[in-house]
VEXMARGU-879096 format. One line per field, with one value per residue (C-alpha): residue number from 1; residue in three letters; x negated, y, z negated. Coordinates in Angstrom, 3 decimals, always signed. Each point is the difference from the previous one (the first is absolute). Layout:
residues N
k	(NUM:...)
r	(ALA:...)
xx	(X:...)
yy	(Y:...)
zz	(Z:...)
end
This chain:
residues 190
k	(1:2:3:4:5:6:7:8:9:10:11:12:13:14:15:16:17:18:19:20:21:22:23:24:25:26:27:28:29:30:31:32:33:34:35:36:37:38:39:40:41:42:43:44:45:46:47:48:49:50:51:52:53:54:55:56:57:58:59:60:61:62:63:64:65:66:67:68:69:70:71:72:73:74:75:76:77:78:79:80:81:82:83:84:85:86:87:88:89:90:91:92:93:94:95:96:97:98:99:100:101:102:103:104:105:106:107:108:109:110:111:112:113:114:115:116:117:118:119:120:121:122:123:124:125:126:127:128:129:130:131:132:133:134:135:136:137:138:139:140:141:142:143:144:145:146:147:148:149:150:151:152:153:154:155:156:157:158:159:160:161:162:163:164:165:166:167:168:169:170:171:172:173:174:175:176:177:178:179:180:181:182:183:184:185:186:187:188:189:190)
r	(UNK:UNK:UNK:UNK:UNK:UNK:UNK:UNK:UNK:UNK:UNK:UNK:UNK:UNK:UNK:UNK:UNK:UNK:UNK:UNK:UNK:UNK:UNK:UNK:UNK:UNK:UNK:UNK:UNK:UNK:UNK:UNK:UNK:UNK:UNK:UNK:UNK:UNK:UNK:UNK:UNK:UNK:UNK:UNK:UNK:UNK:UNK:UNK:UNK:UNK:UNK:UNK:UNK:UNK:UNK:UNK:UNK:UNK:UNK:UNK:UNK:UNK:UNK:UNK:UNK:UNK:UNK:UNK:UNK:UNK:UNK:UNK:UNK:UNK:UNK:UNK:UNK:UNK:UNK:UNK:UNK:UNK:UNK:UNK:UNK:UNK:UNK:UNK:UNK:UNK:UNK:UNK:UNK:UNK:UNK:UNK:UNK:UNK:UNK:UNK:UNK:UNK:UNK:UNK:UNK:UNK:UNK:UNK:UNK:UNK:UNK:UNK:UNK:UNK:UNK:UNK:UNK:UNK:UNK:UNK:UNK:UNK:UNK:UNK:UNK:UNK:UNK:UNK:UNK:UNK:UNK:UNK:UNK:UNK:UNK:UNK:UNK:UNK:UNK:UNK:UNK:UNK:UNK:UNK:UNK:UNK:UNK:UNK:UNK:UNK:UNK:UNK:UNK:UNK:UNK:UNK:UNK:UNK:UNK:UNK:UNK:UNK:UNK:UNK:UNK:UNK:UNK:UNK:UNK:UNK:UNK:UNK:UNK:UNK:UNK:UNK:UNK:UNK:UNK:UNK:UNK:UNK:UNK:UNK:UNK:UNK:UNK:UNK:UNK:UNK)
xx	(+16.342:-1.818:-1.772:-2.596:-1.356:-3.602:-1.062:-3.625:-0.413:-2.540:-0.427:-0.169:-2.955:-3.701:-0.953:+1.756:-1.379:-1.988:+1.226:+1.190:+3.484:+0.227:-0.564:+3.598:-0.719:-3.154:+1.948:+2.503:-2.822:-1.567:+3.354:+0.547:-3.493:+0.462:+3.393:-1.315:+2.618:-0.361:+1.728:+2.211:+0.719:+3.705:+2.308:-1.514:-2.902:-2.213:+1.902:-1.008:+2.122:-0.733:+1.715:-1.226:+1.842:+3.285:-0.202:-0.430:-2.608:+0.009:-3.128:+0.354:-2.739:+1.932:-1.076:+1.948:-3.074:-0.152:+2.321:+2.914:-0.462:+3.568:+1.383:-1.715:+0.889:+3.673:+0.269:-1.503:+1.975:+3.205:-0.988:-0.906:+2.754:-2.508:+1.009:-2.176:-0.889:-1.947:-2.093:-3.639:-1.927:-3.805:-1.778:-3.257:-0.153:-2.572:+1.117:-1.479:-3.714:-1.300:+0.898:+2.692:+3.672:+3.456:+3.222:+3.191:+3.708:+0.819:-1.163:-1.072:-1.988:-2.967:-0.538:-0.511:+1.629:+0.793:+1.704:+1.687:+1.635:+1.148:+1.474:+1.829:+1.700:+0.667:-0.579:-2.706:+1.272:-2.390:-3.188:-3.316:-3.555:-2.373:-3.587:-2.610:-2.265:-1.596:-0.136:-3.638:+0.782:-0.288:+3.031:+2.084:-1.769:+2.676:+1.034:-3.591:-0.503:+2.998:-0.668:-3.680:-1.309:-1.116:-3.734:-1.249:-0.700:+3.524:+1.495:-1.881:+1.591:+3.463:+0.039:+0.926:+3.074:+0.970:-0.322:+2.191:+2.463:+0.506:+0.791:+2.320:+2.041:+0.475:+0.879:+2.463:+1.886:-0.207:+0.172:+1.521:-1.184:-0.044:-2.035:-2.356:-0.546:-0.692:-2.423:-1.958:+0.079:-2.481:-2.416:+0.271:-1.276:-3.424)
yy	(-9.772:+0.069:+3.335:+0.955:+3.406:-0.024:+3.368:+0.771:+3.028:+2.730:+3.594:+1.081:+1.912:-0.482:+1.330:-2.976:-2.754:-2.575:+1.169:-2.356:+1.528:-1.078:-3.687:-0.732:+1.637:-2.133:-3.253:+1.071:+1.084:-3.461:-1.673:+2.171:-0.751:-3.756:+0.186:+2.184:+2.719:+3.767:+2.546:+2.704:+3.337:-0.145:+1.587:-0.028:-2.220:-1.945:-3.118:-3.212:-3.055:-3.617:-3.374:-2.971:-3.265:+1.731:+2.519:+3.698:+1.677:+3.788:+1.580:+3.468:+2.405:+2.985:+3.489:+1.534:-0.055:-2.382:+1.833:-0.050:-3.546:-0.906:+2.289:-2.060:-3.353:+0.871:+1.443:-3.069:-2.496:+1.806:+0.619:-3.648:-1.361:-2.013:-1.451:+1.069:-3.661:+0.171:+2.996:-0.396:+3.063:-0.142:+2.414:+0.613:-0.817:+1.304:-2.590:-2.812:-0.542:+0.767:-2.843:-1.496:+0.126:-0.902:-0.665:+0.607:+0.016:+3.096:+1.977:+3.435:+2.449:-0.306:+3.756:-0.105:+3.095:-1.674:-2.969:+2.403:+1.990:-3.175:-1.202:+3.341:-0.411:-3.747:-1.507:-2.421:-3.240:-0.333:-1.986:+1.723:-1.069:+1.877:+0.149:+0.521:+3.017:-0.157:+2.778:+1.003:+3.647:+2.267:+1.020:+2.429:-1.028:-2.243:+2.424:+0.479:-3.782:-0.997:+2.804:-0.990:-2.071:-3.590:-0.590:-2.556:-2.376:+0.422:-0.617:-3.319:-0.967:+1.190:-1.492:-3.587:+1.374:+2.063:-3.121:-1.947:+2.911:-0.691:-3.644:+1.062:+2.181:-2.928:-2.390:+2.504:+0.123:-3.731:-1.732:+2.602:+1.743:-2.885:-2.398:+2.841:+0.990:-3.637:-0.455:+3.257:+1.476:-2.586:+1.172:+3.627:-0.405:+1.449)
zz	(+13.080:-3.329:-0.508:-2.593:-0.973:-1.189:-1.398:-0.787:-2.243:+0.637:+1.102:+3.646:+1.375:+0.579:-3.432:-1.640:+2.249:-1.919:-3.411:-2.712:+0.147:+3.665:-0.663:+1.073:+3.366:+0.319:-0.409:+2.688:+2.316:-0.408:+0.723:+3.091:+1.287:-0.536:+1.760:+2.843:-0.574:-0.373:-2.197:+1.485:-1.659:-0.876:-2.536:-3.510:+1.011:+2.333:+1.056:+1.765:+0.774:+0.773:+0.038:-2.045:+0.694:+0.803:-2.836:+0.673:-2.178:-0.149:-1.454:-1.531:-1.067:-1.429:+1.056:-2.893:-2.269:-2.932:-2.409:+2.492:+1.344:-0.958:+2.725:+2.704:-1.554:-0.464:+3.527:+1.712:-2.121:+1.027:+3.633:+0.589:-2.284:-2.035:-3.356:-2.921:-0.614:+3.280:-1.022:-1.032:-1.221:-0.175:-2.345:-1.805:-3.718:-2.496:-2.588:+2.121:+0.682:+3.478:+2.350:-2.248:+0.952:-1.344:+1.874:-1.996:+0.765:-2.062:-2.984:-1.130:+2.071:-2.373:+0.184:+3.776:+1.539:+3.335:-1.660:-2.408:+2.795:+1.767:-3.290:-0.450:+3.376:+0.322:-3.466:-1.072:+1.563:+2.908:+0.532:-0.466:+0.650:-2.297:+1.232:-2.719:+0.396:-3.447:-2.567:-0.343:-0.711:-3.061:-2.031:+2.070:+3.215:+1.529:+2.766:+1.178:-0.165:+2.124:+2.488:+0.202:+2.908:-0.329:+0.262:+2.543:-2.868:-1.406:+3.455:+0.196:-3.312:+1.075:+3.515:-1.027:-1.840:+3.078:+2.154:-2.436:+0.076:+3.713:-0.808:-2.841:+2.391:+2.386:-2.834:-1.506:+3.314:+0.749:-3.396:-2.331:-3.133:-2.505:+2.143:+0.959:-3.652:-0.962:+2.874:-0.189:-3.529:-1.257:+2.732:-1.100:-3.550:-0.861)
end
């Protein structure tokens, strides 16, 4: 059976709900809701599983906190015997405008601590979906920005990208990375 690990990055706990840094969690929550599945508290993260046309999709929201996300990713790749080519990591990105997104097959961590820790442990050859959160913050204010909550207005602007993120996860598992990038990246430009 083909298995895929989809990891949304964020921080566990009520105080981080609705923050820009938890955008990866938001995409997985939307996917779980659309698939009528629930997350269970398991080792290193909240995990939910579903089948899409004969493919097993495992959703992972690490509970390791952002800076140690690689521990959860490496553990679940090994536990489920999933090849790195079937890993998709979803993260926030201050380099993209709010509501924009980019799907890539590999690359640098772009200064993102969660992606950086994953890269330390497994390398940089894995797919990542970067969700734009904008960068409307003063010099030195990035931490406060990414840990700040979205306003209702910002959520309205972000929601279409979250909805497309759900479709991207399905396409990644069914059609593969290249077809998914060709189909969706043009929709993510702002």
